[in-house]
C-alpha positions as semicolon CSV with decimal commas, in nm:
position;residue;x (nm);y (nm);z (nm)
1;X;0,001;-0,005;-0,009
2;X;0,147;0,323;-0,127
3;X;0,124;0,676;0,063
4;X;-0,150;0,768;-0,090
5;X;-0,375;0,490;-0,001
6;X;-0,263;0,543;0,351
7;X;-0,395;0,905;0,343
8;X;-0,703;0,794;0,228
9;X;-0,810;0,548;0,468
10;X;-0,675;0,814;0,756
11;X;-0,929;1,059;0,608
12;X;-1,238;0,810;0,572
13;X;-1,161;0,714;0,923
14;X;-1,224;1,065;1,056
15;X;-1,514;1,118;0,864
16;X;-1,699;0,824;0,930
17;X;-1,589;0,931;1,379
18;X;-1,733;1,279;1,310
19;X;-2,031;1,104;1,168
20;X;-2,061;0,890;1,490
21;X;-2,006;1,167;1,677
22;X;-2,299;1,350;1,506
23;X;-2,493;1,107;1,563
24;X;-2,445;1,070;1,936
25;X;-2,479;1,436;1,987
26;X;-2,815;1,437;1,762
27;X;-2,938;1,158;1,952
28;X;-2,849;1,185;2,325
29;X;-2,714;1,536;2,404
30;X;-2,971;1,765;2,167
31;X;-3,279;1,561;2,270
32;X;-3,188;1,590;2,615
33;X;-3,141;1,987;2,635
34;X;-3,455;2,020;2,427
35;X;-3,627;1,834;2,662
36;X;-3,514;2,056;2,949
37;X;-3,603;2,348;2,754
38;X;-3,918;2,223;2,694
39;X;-3,963;2,179;3,037
40;X;-3,865;2,533;3,113
41;X;-4,069;2,678;2,850
42;X;-4,397;2,516;2,996
43;X;-4,335;2,687;3,367
44;X;-4,242;3,007;3,183
45;X;-4,572;2,983;2,983
46;X;-4,769;2,898;3,291
47;X;-4,627;3,171;3,492
48;X;-4,731;3,427;3,210
49;X;-5,098;3,300;3,175
50;X;-5,142;3,320;3,557
51;X;-4,969;3,655;3,522
52;X;-5,208;3,795;3,269
53;X;-5,481;3,656;3,431
54;X;-5,432;3,847;3,713
55;X;-5,476;4,152;3,508
56;X;-5,824;4,093;3,427
57;X;-5,704;4,022;3,053
58;X;-5,961;3,853;2,829
59;X;-5,885;3,472;2,785
60;X;-6,089;3,189;2,568
61;X;-6,123;2,878;2,701
62;X;-5,814;2,676;2,557
63;X;-5,579;2,904;2,791
64;X;-5,765;2,760;3,096
65;X;-5,753;2,422;3,006
66;X;-5,383;2,517;2,958
67;X;-5,340;2,655;3,283
68;X;-5,547;2,353;3,443
69;X;-5,336;2,108;3,250
70;X;-4,987;2,279;3,363
71;X;-5,073;2,384;3,742
72;X;-5,063;2,132;3,980
73;X;-5,147;2,405;4,283
74;X;-5,442;2,503;4,068
75;X;-5,646;2,191;4,119
76;X;-5,537;2,179;4,506
77;X;-5,677;2,525;4,552
78;X;-5,987;2,421;4,364
79;X;-6,046;2,162;4,620
80;X;-6,010;2,371;4,924
81;X;-6,201;2,636;4,791
82;X;-6,511;2,375;4,693
83;X;-6,484;2,251;5,050
84;X;-6,501;2,580;5,205
85;X;-6,815;2,660;4,929
86;X;-7,161;2,635;5,161
87;X;-7,378;2,453;4,928
88;X;-7,735;2,447;5,070
89;X;-7,964;2,208;4,900
90;X;-8,305;2,302;4,741
91;X;-8,465;2,171;5,019
92;X;-8,317;2,344;5,270
93;X;-8,316;2,683;5,098
94;X;-8,717;2,635;5,088
95;X;-8,708;2,552;5,476
96;X;-8,530;2,879;5,538
97;X;-8,781;3,048;5,313
98;X;-9,066;2,933;5,535
99;X;-8,877;3,021;5,831
100;X;-8,836;3,383;5,713
101;X;-9,182;3,413;5,611
102;X;-9,300;3,288;5,932
103;X;-9,045;3,551;6,087
104;X;-9,221;3,827;5,889
105;X;-9,548;3,720;5,982
106;X;-9,443;3,715;6,381
107;X;-9,300;4,043;6,329
108;X;-9,615;4,191;6,195
109;X;-9,803;4,052;6,464
110;X;-9,591;4,196;6,695
111;X;-9,589;4,550;6,514
112;X;-9,993;4,527;6,538
113;X;-10,014;4,427;6,897
114;X;-9,785;4,756;6,961
115;X;-9,976;4,980;6,759
116;X;-10,276;4,834;6,935
117;X;-10,128;4,929;7,291
118;X;-9,977;5,259;7,188
119;X;-10,294;5,380;6,938
120;X;-10,525;5,418;7,254
121;X;-10,258;5,654;7,405
122;X;-10,214;5,842;7,093
123;X;-10,592;5,836;7,061
124;X;-10,641;5,980;7,395
125;X;-10,397;6,235;7,352
126;X;-10,527;6,367;7,035
127;X;-10,870;6,327;7,206
128;X;-10,726;6,590;7,490
129;X;-10,570;6,783;7,239
130;X;-10,888;6,838;7,050
131;X;-11,072;6,885;7,322
132;X;-10,854;7,173;7,464
133;X;-10,837;7,325;7,106
134;X;-11,255;7,327;7,099
135;X;-11,260;7,477;7,454
136;X;-11,024;7,754;7,390
137;X;-11,217;7,846;7,076
138;X;-11,580;7,863;7,271
139;X;-11,429;8,024;7,528
140;X;-11,280;8,340;7,301
141;X;-11,652;8,318;7,116
142;X;-11,836;8,346;7,440
143;X;-11,604;8,595;7,552
144;X;-11,679;8,832;7,225
145;X;-12,045;8,777;7,259
146;X;-12,035;8,888;7,660
147;X;-11,820;9,182;7,575
148;X;-12,072;9,285;7,279
149;X;-12,360;9,256;7,601
150;X;-12,153;9,471;7,849
151;X;-12,079;9,720;7,575
152;X;-12,450;9,819;7,542
153;X;-12,464;9,871;7,885
154;X;-12,746;9,668;7,912
155;X;-12,858;9,564;8,302
156;X;-12,894;9,240;8,424
157;X;-13,041;9,068;8,735
158;X;-12,795;8,836;8,843
159;X;-12,734;8,615;9,140
160;X;-12,448;8,384;9,207
161;X;-12,494;8,175;9,553
162;X;-12,262;8,008;9,734
163;X;-12,240;7,626;9,845
164;X;-12,475;7,619;10,165
165;X;-12,185;7,346;10,314
166;X;-11,907;7,611;10,401
167;X;-11,598;7,392;10,373
168;X;-11,553;7,472;10,001
169;X;-11,554;7,868;10,033
170;X;-11,223;7,904;10,087
171;X;-11,133;7,720;9,809
172;X;-11,390;7,884;9,551
173;X;-11,243;8,238;9,678
174;X;-10,903;8,124;9,611
175;X;-11,006;8,026;9,274
176;X;-11,174;8,365;9,214
177;X;-10,930;8,543;9,341
178;X;-10,597;8,391;9,202
179;X;-10,709;8,232;8,869
180;X;-10,969;8,478;8,770
181;X;-10,888;8,789;8,901
182;X;-11,177;8,864;9,135
183;X;-11,116;9,119;9,436
184;X;-11,286;9,216;9,709
185;X;-11,254;9,629;9,774
186;X;-11,427;9,880;9,964
187;X;-11,636;10,146;9,814
188;X;-11,645;10,454;9,962
189;X;-11,923;10,708;9,971
190;X;-11,735;10,921;9,714
191;X;-11,729;10,636;9,495
192;X;-11,345;10,552;9,534
193;X;-11,232;10,178;9,527
194;X;-10,989;10,081;9,779
195;X;-10,824;9,736;9,698
196;X;-10,537;9,543;9,887
197;X;-10,302;9,624;9,558
198;X;-10,411;10,039;9,635
199;X;-10,678;10,280;9,502
200;X;-10,833;10,158;9,153
201;X;-10,915;10,474;8,921
202;X;-11,194;10,492;8,689
203;X;-10,970;10,455;8,394
204;X;-10,800;10,088;8,489
205;X;-11,144;10,024;8,597
206;X;-11,356;10,041;8,290
207;X;-11,039;9,891;8,067
208;X;-11,012;9,585;8,325
209;X;-11,298;9,506;8,529
210;X;-11,664;9,419;8,418
211;X;-11,909;9,728;8,523
212;X;-12,116;9,462;8,685
213;X;-12,061;9,469;9,040
214;X;-12,164;9,215;9,304
215;X;-12,228;9,294;9,697
216;X;-12,112;8,973;9,891
217;X;-12,353;8,834;10,125
218;X;-12,214;8,670;10,448
219;X;-11,948;8,418;10,366
220;X;-11,719;8,205;10,509
221;X;-11,413;8,305;10,370
222;X;-11,120;8,349;10,573
223;X;-10,881;8,506;10,312
224;X;-11,165;8,771;10,202
225;X;-11,219;8,862;10,580
226;X;-10,863;8,937;10,639
227;X;-10,812;9,126;10,319
228;X;-11,135;9,369;10,424
229;X;-10,951;9,421;10,774
230;X;-10,614;9,512;10,621
231;X;-10,764;9,758;10,351
232;X;-10,953;9,911;10,651
233;X;-10,624;10,001;10,821
234;X;-10,449;10,072;10,527
235;X;-10,692;10,363;10,437
236;X;-10,779;10,422;10,785
237;X;-11,133;10,341;10,693
238;X;-11,494;10,360;10,900
239;X;-11,583;9,996;10,957
240;X;-11,875;9,849;10,784
241;X;-11,796;10,013;10,480
242;X;-12,006;9,897;10,155
243;X;-11,800;9,587;10,070
244;X;-11,784;9,469;9,687
245;X;-11,645;9,233;9,437
246;X;-11,528;9,296;9,124
247;X;-11,455;9,061;8,814
248;X;-11,223;9,095;8,557
249;X;-11,413;9,178;8,233
250;X;-11,270;8,873;8,021
251;X;-11,444;8,651;8,328
252;X;-11,773;8,830;8,318
253;X;-11,795;8,821;7,958
254;X;-11,735;8,475;7,911
255;X;-12,016;8,386;8,193
256;X;-12,275;8,653;8,031
257;X;-12,160;8,444;7,668
258;X;-12,253;8,127;7,782
259;X;-12,559;8,216;7,948
260;X;-12,685;8,391;7,616
261;X;-12,583;8,090;7,420
262;X;-12,836;7,863;7,690
263;X;-13,101;8,115;7,631
264;X;-13,066;8,115;7,254
265;X;-13,081;7,717;7,257
266;X;-13,396;7,750;7,434
267;X;-13,561;8,069;7,258
268;X;-13,533;8,244;7,559
269;X;-13,469;8,639;7,653
270;X;-13,135;8,689;7,870
271;X;-13,274;8,923;8,150
272;X;-13,236;8,723;8,448
273;X;-12,981;8,459;8,527
274;X;-12,846;8,266;8,809
275;X;-12,620;7,987;8,966
276;X;-12,393;7,862;9,197
277;X;-12,053;7,812;9,276
278;X;-11,919;7,472;9,301
279;X;-11,575;7,253;9,292
280;X;-11,624;6,958;9,060
281;X;-11,275;6,733;9,044
282;X;-11,095;7,062;9,152
283;X;-11,211;7,296;8,922
284;X;-11,458;7,606;8,968
285;X;-11,811;7,544;8,826
286;X;-12,119;7,713;8,810
287;X;-12,418;7,504;8,861
288;X;-12,788;7,492;8,910
289;X;-12,820;7,717;8,621
290;X;-13,156;7,947;8,586
291;X;-13,272;8,196;8,310
292;X;-13,574;8,391;8,388
293;X;-13,637;8,138;8,665
294;X;-13,599;7,843;8,390
295;X;-13,364;7,560;8,504
296;X;-13,095;7,482;8,288
297;X;-12,956;7,144;8,244
298;X;-12,605;7,238;8,198
299;X;-12,301;7,386;8,371
300;X;-12,020;7,659;8,312
301;X;-11,657;7,599;8,346
302;X;-11,477;7,891;8,487
303;X;-11,188;7,713;8,510
304;X;-11,135;7,685;8,113
305;X;-11,063;8,042;8,127
306;X;-10,706;7,973;8,300
307;X;-10,480;7,655;8,242
308;X;-10,427;7,475;8,575
309;X;-10,712;7,674;8,748
């Protein structure tokens, strides 16, 4: 074998060795590296898809399938979530609905009972308010009517008696003086009005008091007797002066208006009227009313003129 042939054999051997090496590299090294890269690519893809979903990016159905296939933790999380869910069977839902409806009916019954308990109180208060409003309106109406009668200077025959039982006299006088501004005065021969508060001049008398004067009969009122003595001592008046009771103009106007109201109902002419002071439930009334000697089945509540009287 010559030198040329030897060189040719060496070259073939080298080429064959290179070919074998390439086959080895291709079958083992490149395949192993490809699998390694492929696994890494899957993980990278999985991370990218999860991050994208967290940003509310719209995804299709295949994306969700791929996430499910390549994420083991997601399956575990789903199992945990499913365990935590409160799944109420249809039967239980119906039972809860029935229970809820029963509770509603019970609440309505309680509300109805509460309304029934409170409504009488509300009605009572409303009735009291309506009565008070009506009374005030009637008082003002009668005062207006009575002032017209007083303005015409018509003379009336008036007689107001005190109860035969004198145990209530002090209380009657207290209500007359403290609530209705009735005063006991001494009238001198010169027409001067002497009172506990001083001398009452004609201007003050004409604007504040009724022109109808009452001459009190014998009454058992300790406060009135005491006041008379004090007036006599204060002005050095002779004992046994003329005693007069003067009424606030609104009080007398109210009394006249009420009597006229009762007279109109019975088609009577108001000339002569009478009554009797009485305490009823701690309020001052005129009872046993008469108009022109005709008995009137009614009363006049003088305490309406002032609240708490």
